[in-house]
C-alpha positions as CSV (number, residue, x, y, z in Angstrom):
1,M,12.7,3.5,8.8
2,K,9.3,5.2,9.4
3,A,6.8,5.3,6.6
4,T,4.6,8.1,5.7
5,A,0.9,7.5,6.4
6,T,-0.4,9.9,3.8
7,P,1.5,10.2,0.6
8,I,3.4,13.8,0.5
9,E,2.4,16.2,-2.2
10,R,-0.2,14.0,-3.4
11,E,-3.3,15.8,-1.8
12,A,-4.6,17.3,-5.1
13,E,-4.5,14.1,-6.8
14,L,-6.0,12.0,-4.0
15,E,-8.8,14.6,-3.7
16,R,-9.6,14.3,-7.5
17,L,-9.8,10.4,-7.1
18,A,-12.0,10.7,-4.0
19,L,-14.4,12.8,-6.0
20,A,-14.4,10.4,-8.9
21,V,-15.2,7.5,-6.3
22,E,-18.1,9.7,-5.0
23,G,-19.4,10.2,-8.5
24,A,-19.6,6.5,-9.2
25,A,-21.4,6.0,-6.1
26,A,-23.8,8.6,-7.1
27,E,-24.3,6.9,-10.4
28,E,-22.6,9.8,-12.4
29,G,-19.9,7.5,-13.9
30,A,-16.2,8.7,-14.1
31,F,-13.2,8.1,-16.2
32,V,-9.6,9.0,-14.6
33,V,-6.2,8.4,-16.3
34,V,-3.2,8.7,-14.0
35,R,-0.2,9.2,-16.2
36,G,3.4,9.6,-15.6
37,S,6.9,8.1,-15.5
38,A,7.9,4.8,-13.8
39,G,8.1,5.3,-10.1
40,I,6.1,8.5,-9.9
41,G,3.5,7.0,-7.7
42,K,0.6,6.0,-10.1
43,S,0.1,2.7,-8.6
44,M,-0.2,4.3,-4.9
45,L,-2.9,6.5,-6.3
46,L,-4.7,3.6,-7.7
47,K,-4.5,1.9,-4.3
48,A,-5.8,5.1,-2.5
49,A,-8.9,5.1,-4.9
50,R,-9.5,1.4,-4.3
51,E,-9.3,1.7,-0.5
52,R,-11.8,4.8,-0.8
53,A,-14.0,2.8,-3.0
54,R,-14.1,-0.1,-0.5
55,E,-14.9,2.2,2.4
56,R,-18.0,3.5,0.4
57,G,-19.2,0.0,-0.5
58,L,-18.1,-0.1,-4.1
59,Q,-17.0,-3.3,-5.7
60,T,-13.5,-3.1,-7.0
61,L,-12.1,-5.2,-9.9
62,R,-8.5,-5.0,-10.8
63,A,-6.3,-5.8,-13.7
64,R,-2.6,-5.0,-14.5
65,G,-1.1,-5.1,-18.0
66,G,2.0,-7.2,-18.6
67,E,4.9,-6.6,-21.1
68,L,5.2,-10.3,-21.6
69,E,1.3,-10.8,-22.0
70,R,0.5,-8.1,-24.7
71,D,-0.2,-10.7,-27.4
72,F,-2.8,-12.6,-25.5
73,A,-6.2,-11.1,-26.8
74,Y,-8.3,-10.1,-24.0
75,G,-6.1,-10.9,-21.4
76,V,-6.7,-7.7,-19.4
77,V,-10.4,-7.9,-19.9
78,R,-10.2,-11.5,-18.4
79,Q,-8.3,-10.4,-15.4
80,L,-10.8,-7.5,-14.9
81,L,-14.1,-9.4,-15.3
82,E,-13.8,-13.1,-15.4
83,R,-13.5,-13.8,-11.7
84,A,-16.2,-11.4,-10.7
85,A,-18.5,-13.3,-13.1
86,M,-17.4,-16.8,-12.0
87,Q,-18.0,-15.8,-8.3
88,L,-21.7,-15.5,-9.0
89,D,-24.0,-18.4,-8.5
90,E,-25.7,-19.8,-11.8
91,S,-28.8,-17.6,-11.5
92,E,-26.9,-14.4,-10.8
93,R,-24.5,-15.2,-13.7
94,A,-27.3,-15.9,-16.0
95,E,-28.6,-12.4,-15.1
96,V,-25.6,-10.4,-15.6
97,L,-24.9,-12.3,-18.9
98,G,-28.5,-11.7,-20.1
99,G,-29.3,-9.7,-23.2
100,A,-26.3,-8.3,-25.3
101,A,-24.1,-9.2,-22.3
102,A,-24.1,-12.8,-23.6
103,L,-21.8,-11.7,-26.4
104,A,-19.1,-11.5,-23.9
105,A,-19.4,-15.0,-22.5
106,P,-17.0,-16.7,-24.9
107,V,-14.2,-14.3,-24.1
108,L,-14.7,-14.8,-20.3
109,R,-14.6,-18.7,-21.2
110,L,-18.1,-18.9,-19.4
111,Q,-19.4,-21.3,-22.1
112,R,-17.9,-23.5,-24.8
113,S,-17.9,-21.3,-27.9
114,G,-14.4,-21.8,-29.2
115,E,-11.9,-19.1,-29.7
116,A,-12.9,-15.5,-28.7
117,P,-13.7,-13.5,-31.9
118,T,-11.0,-10.9,-32.7
119,G,-11.9,-9.4,-36.2
120,G,-14.4,-7.4,-37.9
121,D,-18.0,-7.3,-36.6
122,A,-17.4,-10.3,-34.2
123,A,-14.9,-8.2,-32.4
124,F,-17.3,-5.2,-32.0
125,A,-20.1,-7.5,-30.8
126,V,-17.7,-8.8,-28.0
127,T,-16.7,-5.3,-27.1
128,H,-20.5,-4.5,-27.0
129,G,-21.2,-7.4,-24.9
130,L,-18.5,-6.4,-22.5
131,Y,-20.0,-3.0,-22.0
132,W,-23.3,-4.5,-21.1
133,L,-21.7,-7.1,-18.7
134,V,-20.1,-4.2,-16.9
135,S,-23.5,-2.3,-17.1
136,N,-25.3,-5.3,-15.4
137,L,-22.4,-5.9,-12.8
138,A,-22.8,-2.2,-11.9
139,A,-26.5,-2.4,-11.5
140,R,-25.9,-5.0,-8.7
141,R,-23.4,-2.8,-6.9
142,P,-21.5,0.4,-8.0
143,L,-18.3,-0.7,-9.5
144,V,-14.5,0.6,-9.8
145,L,-12.6,-1.0,-12.8
146,E,-8.9,-0.3,-12.0
147,V,-6.1,-1.2,-14.7
148,D,-2.6,-0.4,-13.7
149,D,0.2,-0.4,-16.4
150,A,-2.5,0.0,-19.1
151,H,0.2,0.8,-21.5
152,W,1.0,-3.0,-21.6
153,A,-2.6,-4.0,-22.2
154,D,-3.4,-6.1,-25.3
155,A,-5.0,-4.3,-28.1
156,P,-8.5,-5.8,-27.7
157,S,-8.7,-4.8,-24.2
158,L,-7.7,-1.3,-24.9
159,R,-10.4,-1.0,-27.5
160,F,-12.9,-2.2,-25.0
161,L,-11.6,0.4,-22.5
162,I,-12.1,3.1,-25.0
163,Y,-15.5,2.2,-25.8
164,L,-16.4,1.7,-22.3
165,A,-15.0,5.3,-21.4
166,A,-17.2,6.8,-23.8
167,R,-20.4,5.3,-22.3
168,L,-19.9,5.9,-18.5
169,E,-22.5,8.7,-18.1
170,G,-25.3,7.7,-15.8
171,L,-23.5,4.3,-14.8
172,P,-22.4,3.7,-11.1
173,V,-18.9,3.1,-12.6
174,L,-15.5,4.5,-12.1
175,L,-12.8,3.5,-14.7
176,V,-9.5,4.4,-13.5
177,L,-6.1,3.6,-15.5
178,A,-2.6,4.2,-14.8
179,L,-0.3,4.4,-17.8
180,R,2.9,5.7,-19.4
181,P,1.7,6.8,-22.8
182,D,5.1,7.2,-24.3
183,E,6.5,3.8,-23.3
184,P,8.4,2.3,-26.3
185,G,7.0,-0.8,-27.9
186,T,3.4,-0.2,-26.9
187,D,0.4,0.6,-29.1
188,R,0.5,4.5,-28.9
189,E,-2.4,5.1,-31.1
190,L,-4.8,3.2,-28.9
191,L,-3.2,4.8,-25.7
192,A,-3.5,8.2,-27.2
193,Q,-7.2,7.7,-27.6
194,L,-7.3,7.0,-23.7
195,D,-5.0,9.7,-22.7
196,T,-6.6,12.3,-24.7
197,H,-10.3,11.1,-24.2
198,P,-12.6,14.1,-23.9
199,D,-14.2,12.4,-20.8
200,A,-11.0,11.6,-19.0
201,D,-9.8,13.4,-15.9
202,V,-6.1,13.2,-16.4
203,V,-4.2,13.1,-13.3
204,R,-0.4,14.0,-13.6
205,P,1.7,13.3,-10.4
206,S,4.6,15.6,-10.4
207,P,8.3,15.0,-8.9
208,L,8.5,15.6,-5.3
209,S,9.9,19.1,-4.3
210,E,12.9,19.5,-2.3
211,R,10.9,20.4,0.7
212,A,9.0,17.0,0.3
213,V,12.1,15.2,-0.1
214,A,13.6,16.8,3.0
215,T,10.4,15.8,5.0
216,L,10.8,12.2,3.8
217,I,14.6,12.2,4.7
218,G,13.8,13.4,8.1
219,E,11.2,10.8,8.8
220,R,13.2,8.0,7.3
221,L,16.7,8.7,8.6
222,G,15.7,10.1,11.9
223,A,17.1,13.8,11.7
224,E,16.3,16.8,9.8
225,P,18.6,17.1,6.7
226,T,20.8,20.1,5.8
227,P,19.6,21.9,2.8
228,E,22.7,20.7,0.9
229,F,21.9,17.0,1.8
230,A,18.2,17.3,0.8
231,A,19.2,19.1,-2.5
232,A,21.7,16.2,-3.4
233,C,19.0,13.5,-2.7
234,R,16.5,15.2,-5.0
235,A,19.3,15.8,-7.6
236,S,20.1,12.0,-7.5
237,T,16.5,11.0,-7.9
238,G,14.9,13.6,-9.8
239,G,12.2,13.7,-7.2
240,N,10.9,10.4,-8.2
241,P,9.4,8.8,-5.1
242,F,10.5,5.3,-6.0
243,L,14.1,6.2,-6.6
244,L,14.1,8.4,-3.4
245,H,12.8,5.4,-1.5
246,E,15.6,3.2,-2.9
247,L,18.2,5.8,-2.1
248,L,17.0,6.3,1.5
249,L,17.0,2.6,2.1
250,A,20.7,2.5,1.2
251,L,21.7,5.7,3.0
252,S,20.1,4.2,6.1
253,A,21.8,1.0,5.7
254,D,25.1,2.9,5.3
255,S,24.2,4.8,8.6
256,V,24.5,8.2,6.7
257,D,24.0,11.2,8.9
258,P,21.5,13.6,7.0
259,T,22.9,16.6,9.0
260,G,26.1,16.3,7.3
261,G,27.2,17.3,3.8
262,P,26.0,15.8,0.5
263,E,29.3,14.0,-0.4
264,R,28.0,10.5,0.5
265,V,24.7,11.0,-1.3
266,Q,26.6,12.0,-4.5
267,E,28.9,8.9,-4.1
268,L,26.2,6.2,-3.2
269,G,23.0,7.5,-4.8
270,P,23.2,6.8,-8.5
271,E,25.1,3.6,-8.0
272,T,22.7,2.2,-5.5
273,V,19.6,3.2,-7.4
274,A,21.0,1.8,-10.7
275,R,21.7,-1.6,-8.7
276,S,18.3,-1.8,-7.5
277,L,16.6,-1.1,-10.6
278,L,18.8,-3.4,-12.6
279,L,17.7,-6.3,-10.1
280,R,14.1,-5.5,-10.4
281,L,14.1,-5.2,-14.2
282,A,16.5,-8.1,-15.1
283,R,13.7,-10.3,-15.8
284,L,12.4,-8.4,-18.6
285,P,13.8,-9.3,-22.1
286,P,16.6,-7.3,-23.7
287,E,14.6,-6.0,-26.4
288,S,12.2,-4.2,-24.1
289,G,14.5,-1.5,-23.5
290,A,13.4,-1.0,-19.9
291,L,16.8,-1.4,-18.4
292,A,18.3,1.2,-20.3
293,R,15.5,3.7,-19.9
294,A,15.4,3.0,-16.2
295,V,19.2,3.6,-15.7
296,A,19.3,6.6,-18.0
297,V,17.3,8.6,-15.5
298,L,20.3,8.2,-13.1
299,G,22.9,9.8,-15.7
300,A,26.4,8.8,-16.6
301,R,27.3,8.0,-12.9
302,A,25.2,4.9,-13.1
303,D,27.8,3.1,-15.0
């Protein structure tokens, strides 16, 4: 099946991210939150921003929250910053860890200082030190900080991201997060502070329209679909790009003709997508509820 070079119906979102990258390059600072349901295309938008940043010569640092790692304090911060600091030579590292940034050194395991502090004034000192570390890194080269699945970040890392987001003005830094703010089992209070931050440009990718679904069907199944066929595909997936991709894979494997009626989509769609999601999510613990939530979008026919 053919793949679409440019994501369909994401032009406005891509333009906003491109402008944010340009803002960081111009030392204006920017904070973008990409929010939406699972499979709506948040990670794809982050990837596009990352590629644009690299084209413009910005340094990109990445991290991803994990449902099974939320209890590890500063885990996301370490993913984001530890390697960048470790890759510097000794004199460069001393420079970026100079001044208040030295307060971040224990968290990034760059000196033997015991456990990273997590309470009271000590935790604030670490957060302040991390901010200055980011500032010092950005002074060397404009910076993009990307956190995918931020809803699963640990609480100390979320507090740092909130602190940083309020202090980006004048820094050559783009902070871009992808999150699902209503995900069960997450720290909703901290996520709300990011999601509703007054400086945040919140990007909300919408479900694909029936027209976009029809375009993707034509590209991937090799023929323009009938309106009924396209409507059935959209109904089966809710216009969710990931679910549509899985459905089209199944239809292609079954050699379904998109110029025909919707019956095979109605038979194959929900069951196939549910099977795919179950396989992908089976590694998660039962208490996460992720399986039930993922299958729920398919309706009762996913039994």
